[in-house]
N, C-alpha and C positions, 0 to 999 in steps of 0.2 A: 504493500500500500504506500509506503514511504517512497520507494523508487518510482512508483507511478506519479505521485505528486511532484517529485523532483523533476521528472521528465517533462511534465506539463509546464512547470515553471520555466524550464530551459527553452521549451518551444515558444512560450510567450515572450521571453527575453529576446529570442532570435527574431520574432515578429516585430518587436520594438526596434531592433537594429535595422530591419528592412524598411520600416516606416521612416527612420532617421535618414537612411540613404535616399529615399524618394524625396524627402524634404530638402536635403542638401542639394540634390540636382535642381529642384525648383528654385531654391535660393540663388544658386549660381546663374540659372537661366534668367531670372528677373533682373539681376544686377547687370548682366551682359546686354539685356534688352534696353535697360536704361542708358548704358553707354552708347548703344547704337542710336537711340532716339535723340539724345542730347547732341551727338555729333552730326546727325542729319539736320537738326534745327540750326546748328551753328555754322556748318561748312557745306552741307548738302552732300557729304560723302561719308562712307563708313570710317570709323576711327582707325587711325594707323596702329598696327600692332595688335589688332583685336584677337587674332588667332593665338598669338603668343601669350597674350594676357589671359585669355580663356583657358588655354592648356595649363599654364602655370598655376592659375587659381584652382582649376579642377584637380591637378595633381596634389596640391596642398590639402584640399578638402578631402580627397581620397585617403591620404595618409592619416589625417585626423580621424576619419571614420574607422579605418582599420585599427588604429590604436585603441579607440573606444570599444570597438567590437571585441578586441582581444583582452584588454586590461580592465574594462568597466562594462561588462556585458549586460548588467542590469540597470544601467544608467537611464535617466529620463530621455526619451527620444526627441525632445523639442529643444533642449538647451543648446546643443552644438549647432543645429540649423539656424537658430535665432542669432547666435553670435556670428556665424558666417554671413547671414543676410545683412546684419547691421554693418559689419566691416566692409563687405562688398559695396553696399549702398553708399557708405562714406567715401570709398575710393571713387565711385562714379561722380559724386558731387564735387569732390576736390578736382578731378580731371576737368569737369565742366567749368569750374571757377578759374582754373589755371589758364584756360583758353582766353577768357575775358580779361583777366588781369594782365596777361602778356600783351594783349592789344591795347589796353587802356594805360598801362604804365611803361610802355616801351620808350616813349619820349621822355618821361620823367626820370627813368633810370634808377628808381629806388628798388628796394628788395622785393616789392610786391610783384615784380615781373618774373621772379624766380618761381618755378613750378614747385608745388608742394606734394603732388601725387606720387612722383617717383620715390621720394624719401618715405612717404607713408607706406608705399608698397613694400619697401625694404623692412620697415618695422612690422608689417603684417606677418612676413615670414619669420622674423625673430620672435614675435609674440606667440604665434601658433606653435613654433618649435619649443618655446619655454613651457607652454601649457601642456604639450604632449609629453615633455620630460617629467613634469609633475604627475601626470596620469600614469606614466609607465613606472616610475621609480618610487613613488609614494604608495605603499601597499594599502594603507588605511588612513582615514582622516584623523584618527586619534594620535598619529605620529606627531602632529603639531602641538598636542596637549603637553608634551614633555618640555617644550621650549617657549612657553607663553611669556615668561619673564625675560628671557633673552630677546624675544621678538619685541617686547615692550621697550626694553632698553635701547635696542637699535632704532625703534620707531621714534623715540624721543630725541635721539641724536640727529636723525634725519629731519625731524620736524623743526629743530632749533638751528640747523646748519644754515639755512638762508638768511638768518638774522645777521650773520657775520659777512654777508656778501656786500662789497662796497657799492654796488649799483643795484637799481631795481628795474623792473620791466613793467611798463604800463601802470606804474603807480604802486605796485605790490612787489614784495620780495618772496617769490615762490620758487625760484630756480637756483640751482647750484651749477656754477660754471667752473670747470677745471681746465687747465691749459692743455690744448691738444685733443680735448674730448668734447663731444656735443653736450650741451646743457640738458638737464633733466629736472623734472618736478618731483621732489621727494614726497610731497604730500599724497601723491597718487598711490605710492607703495605704503605709506603710513596708514592709510585707511584699511588696507588688507591686514597689516600686522596688528593694528589696534583692535580690529574685529576679532582676530584669533585670541588676543589677550583678554578682551572683555568676556569672550565665551569661557575661557578657562577660569578667570577670576570669579565670575558670577556663578559658575557651576559649583565652586568650592565654598562660596559665601552666601548663597541664595537664602539659606535658612536664617542666617543672622540678619540679612537685609529685609526679610519678610516678617520679622517680629513686629508685633503691634507697638505703636508709639503713643504719643499723646493725641487726644482728640481735640481739635480746634476748629470751630465753626462748622461742625458736622463732618469734618474730614480728618482721617487718621494720618498724622504726620510722623515721619520716621524719627527715631531717637537721635540724639546728637552724635553719638559715636558711630552710628550707622550711616549718617549723612556725610561723613568724612570723605568717602570716595567721590560723591557727587560734587562736593565743594572743591576737591582737588582737580577733577576734570574741568569744572567750570573755570577755575583759576587758569589752568593751562590754555583753555580755549580763548580766554580773554587776553592772555599774553601773546598768543599767536595773532589775535586780531589787532593788538596794539603795535607790536614790533614788526610784524610782517605785513600788516594792513591787508590781510587775506580773509575777507568776509566769508567766502564760500567754504574754505577749509574749516573755519571756526564753527560754522553752522552744521556742517556734516559731522564733525568730530563730536560735538556736544549732543546733537540730535541722535546720533547712532548709539551713544551710551544710554540715553534716556529710553530709547525704544527697547534695547536689549535688557535694561534694568526692569522695565515694566513686564516684559515677557518672562523674565526669570522669577519675579516676585508677585506678579498679578496685583500690584497695588497702584491704584489711580493717583494716590498722593505723590508718588514719585514723578509722574507726568506733570501734575499741576506745579509741583515745586520746580521741576526743570524748565517749564515754560516761563514761569515767573522770573527765574534766574537768567534765562536767555534773553528775555525782553528787557529786563533791567540792565544787564551788562551791555547789550547792544545799544540801548538808548544812551548810556553814559559815553561809550566809546564813539558812537556816531556823532555825538555833540562835540567831543573834544578832539578827535582825530580828523585832520582836514581831508585826507583822501576818502575815508569812509563817509564823512559828512557830505562830500561832493557826490558820492554814489547815491546817498539818500535823497539829496536835493534833486538830482537828475531823475530819480524814480518818482518823486512827488510832483515835479514840474518839468516834464520832458520837453515841452514846447518853449520853455523860457530861453532856450539856446538861440532862437530866432529873434529875440528882442534886441533892440539896439544896445541896451545895457543889461547884462545878466551876470550871474555868479560865474567866475572863470573856471570853477571846479566842475561845472556842468558841461558834459561833452555832447556832441551831436548824435552819437550812436543810438541812444534810447529812442529818440524821435525818428531816426532813419529806420530803425527796426519796426516801429509801428507803421510807418508808411509802407514798408516792404510787405508786412503781413496783410495790411489792408488791400494791397494791390492784387493779391492772389484770389480774393473772393472765395467761392465755393470749390471750384475745380482747378484753379491756378491758370497761369499763362502757358504752361507746357514746359517741359525740360528744354533748356537752352533758349527759351523765348523771353525770359524775364531780364531784369537788371539788378540782380542781387549784389553784383560786384561794386555797386555804388557805395556800399558800406565798406569802409577802408580796408579791413583785413578780416572779412567774414570767413574766408576759407581757413584761416589760422586761429579762429577763436570760437566762442560759443555762438556767434552770430551766423554760423552755418545753418542754424535752425531756421533763420529767415529765408534762406534759399528754398527750403522745403515749403514754407508757407506761401512764398510768392509764386513758385513755378508748379507746385502741386496743389495749392489751395488748402482749404479747411479739410477736405477729404484726405489729402496726403498727410497733413499734420496728424489727423485723427488716427490714420492707419499706422504711422510710425510710433505714436504714443501707445497704441494698443499692442504693438510688438514689444515695447518696453514693459508694459503691464503684464503681458504674457510671460516674459522672462522672470519678472519678479514673482508672479504667481507660481511658476514652477519651482522657484526656490523655496517659497513658503510651503508648498505642498511637500517638498522634500523634507522640510523641517518637521511637518506633521507625521510623516512616515518613519522617521528615525526613532530609535528606542533609547539611545544614550543622551544624557542632558547636554554634553559638550557639543555633539553633532547638531542637536536641535538649535542651540543658541548660535552656533557658527553659521548654519544655513540661514537662520533668521537675520543675523547681523549682516551677512553678505547681501541678502535681498534688500534689507533696509538701507544699506550704504548706496546701492545702485538707485533705489527709489529716491533717496534724499538728493543725490547728485543730479538726477534728471529733473527733479522738482526745482532746485535752485537755478539750474541753467535755463530751463524752459520758462520758469516764472520770471527770471530776470529779463529775458529777451522780450517776453510778452507784456511786461509791465506789472506783473503780479507782485514781485518782490524786487528789491534793489539788485542791480547787476553785481555778479560775483566774480566773473572772469574765469570760472571753471570750464573745463572742456566737456562737451557733450559726449557721453560714453560711446565709443566705437565709431562715431561719425566725424568728430572734429579732428584736425591734424594735431599730432603730438605723439611721439614714441612712448613717452612715460605713461601717458593715459592709456594708450592701446595695450601696452604690456601689462599694466596692472589690471585692466579689465579682463584680459584673456586669462590671467592667473585666477581671477575670481570665477570665470567660466569653468576652468579646470577643477577648482575646488568644489563647485556645485555639481560637476559631473561625478567626482568621487563620492560626494555626499549622497547624491541620488542613486549611485550604484549600491551603496550600503543600504539605503532605504528600500530599493527594489529587491535586493537579495533577501532582506527580511520578509518582504511581502510575498515573494514568489517561491522561495525555498522553504520546505517544511521544517519545523523544529525537530531536532533529534529526539527520539522516543526515550522515555524513562527506562533505566536499566532493569531488566528482568532477571531473576535467578536462573542459572543454567541447570539442566537436568542433573549434572554431577553434584551441584550444590544442594539441590533438593534431596538427593539420595543421602548425602552426608547429614543434612538436617533431620531426616527421618531416622537414621541410625542413632543419632545423638538423643532422639526423643524416646528411645527404648528404656523402660524403667529398670532400675537396679534391683537385684534380689533382696528380700527383706527376711527378718527373723520370723520363724513360725509363730502363729497366734497373734500377730500384730496387724494393725491396720496400716497398710503401706501408705495410704493417702495418695494424692496425685503425684505422679512422677514429674521430673523436671521438664519433660516435653509434653505433659498432659495439661490441658486447660482446666481451670476450676469448673466444677459442676458436671464433669463427664465421668463415665464409668471407666475405671482404670483396667478392668479385666480385658484380656485380649479378645479381639473380634474373631469370629469363626473364619476358617480359611475360605478365601475367595470372596469374602464380603468387602465391599468398597466403603471406605470412610468418606462421607460427603464433605467433611471439613479438612481432609488431608491436604497438605500443600501440593500444588501442581506447578507446572511451568508458567501458567497464566495467573495463578493465585498464590502469592508469596505467603509463607508461614509467619504472619505477623501476630499470631495468638488469637484466641477465640474469646468471645464475650461471655462473662459468667452468666449462668442460667439465672433468671429472675424468678420472682414469686409467681404463683398461679394467678390467672386473671382475677379471680374473686378474692384472693388473699387466703391465708391459712384459717382453717375453721377453729372453733373453740377447743376441740379436743385434739387437734392436730399438733404434732411436735413443731417447734420453731424451725423454720427452714435454715439450712446452712449455706444455701446459695453456692453449692459446689465445694465448700471448704470442709475439712474433716471435723466431725463433732468433738467437743471437749467434754470429758467426763465431769459429772456433777459432783465435785468433791470440795470440801471446805478448804479455804485458803488460810494460811498462817500469817495473818497480818496483811496490811494494805499493800497491794501490788505484788504479793508473792505468788509465784506460779503454783498450779495444782500439783499434788504429789504424782510421782511417776507411776504409770500403770503397769510397769514391768515388775515381776516378782523378784524378791531379794535373792542375791547370789549366796548359796550355802557356803561356798568356799570363803566368802568375805567374812561370814560370821564365825 
């Protein structure tokens, strides 16, 4: 029966892999169709190098699928295709923007004329290779549980390293620039490392954090010593906001901890406390820090840039983003037919989202956001299916980190929240962001593999005694010979209330231990249904009767029923 269930689970897992392969083919086909559509609108010809691009992308996708089929056969069939689709879609948008930037900035001669798609394609291969290495060499997600504090120490070093950078980029210090090496954003890797640390820390301390505290205004607030971790994370996020002027990283960092803390403790008071602290800290820093104050003013009054006199901290990008999104209407202008390149560096920033809104309209924006939502939902579904607390919290944290980053980027571009400057996952140009997001995809694949293995593989049966063990137990239950004229009582292998006399030959004992019924002892015989009658002797319930003899003092046992030994007298 167990082998049948295991075989059925493996067949279902193989069916999931086949579904994954079909979705991967569909994702690559849609991205290549977008390349062709944009090139026909821009030049009237097929894009150059389409065959090489399609074959290289197809080979990379095939390698990823084979690695998942071999090393994570029970993984969710949607996670890898969604990552491939978003990455390929981002390459298509960058290639479309490169064409317009090259034509618009050729005379100016600035860096905008340099293409971003070739560099992004190189990072795609690096990122997918790193994700496959994680899938192949990390046998189980609990491997990271051993190094949570090491990862946290490294994350804090990376998080504070940009503070010592002598220059900033676009008003914030988020990049580390080393001589002879390309710059990278450490905060993209910090969110992954901090998620792993939060999962390990909350798993070990969730009971203490869930203890009841004081009740204030109908809400149970945590005790002071338990609120220490929240205060520490809040202070670190404020320091990042003050010294690095990085609003997006601060919001993601603190929001991620609050979400995981609520999932671990199920206490609404932590969420209320976290929101109050986040709003209070952001208000103070937004008032005192000029760069953050300019972001807030541009969010509240985006059209003030076109006034003759306005705050110099307000940039033109929020207003241009609103114009671009409004131009798209419901179905957009079509790929290659809009003018998203009018926003200065849309291809290299979070404003790549306006390209989707302008050329694909509200329908395209909704479709892309639903793809993000589907990836987040698969991560949360993986968390529900896992049985270990560390895996549950890790899957929840990775999904929450992705959801928070998409929210702050899309909300900033659309005017819902202030601009943060974070990269839109998988779509915007940036090697650090792409590599970190593909590592998150690899972790979700490993987590979903553990969840699927638990759901599809049957649990091992409880151990049953072997026939040899049953025979040994039966031999040990044989009563030892007793002296003549004595009541032997129940033997060591006889249950109370049974007749110790041997059964006739060939008679089967219905309570004897068998291979399917272990010898765990028998229940003592109880009283008759109507109870003992007035003249009936008191029942012994299977235990030997005691002779009615006087005792010699309190607690002394009755006299021995055996006759005295003549030799002793």
